[in-house]
Structure formats: C-alpha cells, structure tokens
N, C-alpha and C positions, 0 to 999 in steps of 0.2 A: 496337655503337653507331656510327653514321655521323657524322663529323666535318662539321657543315653550316655553310656561311657564307651569311648573308642579306643581301642589299643591295638597298635601295630608291631607285629614281631618280625625281625630280620630285615626291616626296611622302614623307610620314613614316608608315612602316609600323607598325601597332599591335601589341601583344604577340599578341593573338588570331591575327592573320594569320601571324605568325612561328611561333606554336606549331602552327597548322594544317600549316603548310609542314613544319616539323619531324616531326610525326606521319606525314604522307604519305611524307615522304622516307625515313623510317625502315623503312617497308614494302619498299623496294627491296631491302634486305638479305635478305628471304626468298627473293628470286629470284636473287640474285647475291650471295655472300659475300665478295668480294674488292674491294669498293668502299673506296677510300682516303678520299675526300672528295667533297663535293658542294657546289658554288657555286650560288646560287638567286639570279637577278637579277629583280627586278620593276620594271615601269616603266608610267607612265601616259602614253599618246601624245595628243597634241592632234588629234583628229578628230571629226566631228560625228555619226558614225553609233551611238555608244555602245558599239560593241565596240573598247574601246581598253585593255584591261588586258592587259599584255603579261608574259610570264614566259619566262625562258631558264634551263634546267638544264644545268650542266656537270659531268658525272661523271667523277671521276677514277678509273680502274681501271688495273691494270697492263697496259702495252703503249701504251694511248692513252686519249683523252677521248672520252665520248660528249656530244654537245650536241644539246638539243632545245629548239625554240622553239615557243611557242603564244600565241594571242591570244583572248580572249573577254570576255564582258560584265562578268565578276568576277575578281578575283585566285583565289579559291577554284577557280573553274571552270577557270582556264588552268593553274593549279599542278596541279590534278587531271588534266587532259588531258595535260599535259607528263609527269606522272609515268607515266601508263598507256602513253604512248608508250615512254618509257624502259624500262618492265617488259618490254615486248615486244622491245626491242633487247637487253636484258640477258639475256632468256631464249634468244633466238637465239644469243647469244654463248656462253652456257653450253653450248648444245647442239652448237656447232661444237667447243668445247673437249673435250666428251665424245666427240666422234667421233674426233678427232685422238690 
C-alpha cells in the first residue's frame, strides 16, 4: 500500500476525487514496488480556455523523486494522464535496474 498525500490548492477537493486519485496511484505499485510515498497536488488555474485543472505527482522512490505535471479539462483526466506518464517512467526505471 502506497502512502499518499493529497493537497488541493485554490479549491476544496471532495472525497470522490481523493478516492479516485488513491485508486489510480495504488496501480503504480504494480509497475514499481519500491515506491515510498506519493504527493498529489491539484490546482485550478485561472484561465479562460477551460483546460485549467492541474495535477502534479511527486513520487518518492529510493535514489530520487519522479515529478510529473499534467493539465486538462478535469482533475480525473489530469490525474490519469500524470499516472500514465509515471507508469512509463517507472517501467523504464525498473528495466534499467534489471539490466544493471
């Protein structure tokens, strides 16, 4: 089980969004089992085009941290997109470790 910290900036996140993030972040452990903790930062940016839901994932693993930032129309979309990017990075990291 991953230790997840959720922080919302400029708005109050509901339980549904936090649960969605937790469930999606838990899946990362399938790709890399040495995750220490994950910080999820969500923010609403003030702009007019509607693509203003910003998510940053900071994933703590032995050695260093992985940081992924995404922005989209909904928080679910940006969390999902950030988690997808994190999965690719973690898979690459695991492959490198296997080679070494």
